[in-house]
Wavefront OBJ file of the C-alpha trace (Angstrom):
o trace
v 0.000 0.000 0.000
v 1.376 3.400 -0.969
v 0.912 6.443 1.178
v 0.054 9.733 -0.420
v 2.582 12.523 -0.160
v 2.302 16.212 -0.841
v 0.336 19.191 0.265
v -3.429 19.432 0.308
v -5.040 22.347 -1.473
v -6.436 23.731 1.794
v -2.968 23.675 3.393
v -1.469 25.329 0.337
v -4.073 28.112 0.445
v -3.655 28.641 4.202
v 0.131 28.958 4.054
v -0.059 31.119 0.936
v -2.331 33.557 2.757
v -0.036 33.589 5.799
v 2.999 34.179 3.575
v 1.327 36.996 1.635
v 0.143 38.743 4.819
v 3.637 38.476 6.281
v 5.160 39.890 3.103
v 2.714 42.819 3.026
v 3.402 43.612 6.686
v 7.141 43.496 6.040
v 6.838 45.764 2.999
v 4.939 48.331 5.058
v 7.168 48.265 8.157
v 10.676 48.135 6.632
v 10.534 51.658 5.104
v 9.770 53.150 8.519
v 12.787 51.377 10.035
v 14.954 52.668 7.198
v 13.641 56.184 7.806
v 14.477 55.887 11.525
v 18.036 54.774 10.807
v 18.489 57.619 8.304
v 17.342 60.128 10.915
v 19.716 58.625 13.474
v 22.585 58.638 10.962
v 21.913 62.267 10.060
v 21.759 63.236 13.736
v 25.133 61.571 14.369
v 26.615 63.238 11.294
v 25.293 66.587 12.518
v 26.943 66.126 15.921
v 30.200 65.171 14.207
v 30.077 68.225 11.942
v 29.106 70.991 14.368
v 31.443 72.047 17.113
v 30.750 72.113 20.825
v 30.126 75.881 20.645
v 27.307 75.557 18.070
v 23.904 77.026 18.785
v 20.627 75.126 18.546
v 19.815 76.967 15.315
v 23.165 75.894 13.820
v 22.531 72.269 14.766
v 19.038 72.309 13.263
v 20.242 73.996 10.083
v 23.004 71.401 9.673
v 20.539 68.565 10.309
v 18.174 70.043 7.698
v 20.979 69.932 5.143
v 21.678 66.259 5.868
v 17.950 65.470 5.850
v 17.563 67.190 2.483
v 20.314 65.005 1.029
v 18.617 61.848 2.353
v 15.179 63.150 1.246
v 13.700 62.955 4.739
v 10.442 64.634 5.696
v 11.466 64.799 9.366
v 11.359 68.411 10.647
v 14.315 69.609 12.657
v 12.046 71.283 15.220
v 11.298 67.783 16.598
v 14.936 67.435 17.646
v 15.801 67.944 21.300
v 19.255 69.532 21.247
v 21.230 69.728 24.481
v 24.795 69.644 25.753
v 26.235 66.939 27.944
v 29.702 67.619 29.250
v 30.433 70.150 26.527
v 29.277 67.762 23.797
v 26.192 68.350 21.655
v 23.547 65.645 22.120
v 20.562 65.237 19.817
v 17.533 63.249 20.934
v 14.308 62.639 19.049
v 11.150 60.619 19.379
v 8.168 60.236 17.110
v 5.255 57.951 16.422
v 4.657 56.257 13.094
v 1.173 54.972 12.266
v 1.038 52.355 9.501
v -2.435 51.585 8.127
v -2.787 47.844 7.521
v -6.371 47.202 6.437
v -9.834 48.648 7.123
v -9.549 50.430 10.450
v -6.537 48.464 11.726
v -3.227 50.284 12.090
v 0.186 49.449 13.488
v 1.717 52.134 15.717
v 5.480 52.188 16.302
v 7.196 54.587 18.711
v 10.710 55.486 17.610
v 13.258 57.056 19.954
v 16.849 57.881 19.164
v 19.801 59.672 20.691
v 23.382 60.466 19.810
v 24.442 60.191 23.452
v 25.659 56.632 23.426
l 1 2 3 4 5 6 7 8 9 10 11 12 13 14 15 16 17 18 19 20 21 22 23 24 25 26 27 28 29 30 31 32 33 34 35 36 37 38 39 40 41 42 43 44 45 46 47 48 49 50 51 52 53 54 55 56 57 58 59 60 61 62 63 64 65 66 67 68 69 70 71 72 73 74 75 76 77 78 79 80 81 82 83 84 85 86 87 88 89 90 91 92 93 94 95 96 97 98 99 100 101 102 103 104 105 106 107 108 109 110 111 112 113 114 115 116
């Protein structure tokens, strides 16, 4: 007697739906992570470029230049600029809402700092 091998049509449909939903979720979330890392990279580059005697306006202007190069829509007025031991520290936090389907959304809170 031979046993049947393979995948049933119902199993194939179930796993296809799971795979497609996972792929769609990934395609919607990955760009927000990339945006966060670009903002963090630009903040670190800004701290490296400005001196310790820079004003808040200078830091924001320099960040805006880096953000323009990376085509970011993140406004520099959301940056919290301070000094820690004579070193400029930039901190930021924002919320990203990703609509998934109907009235269901995914909310991610991003926080970043150049302190450490």
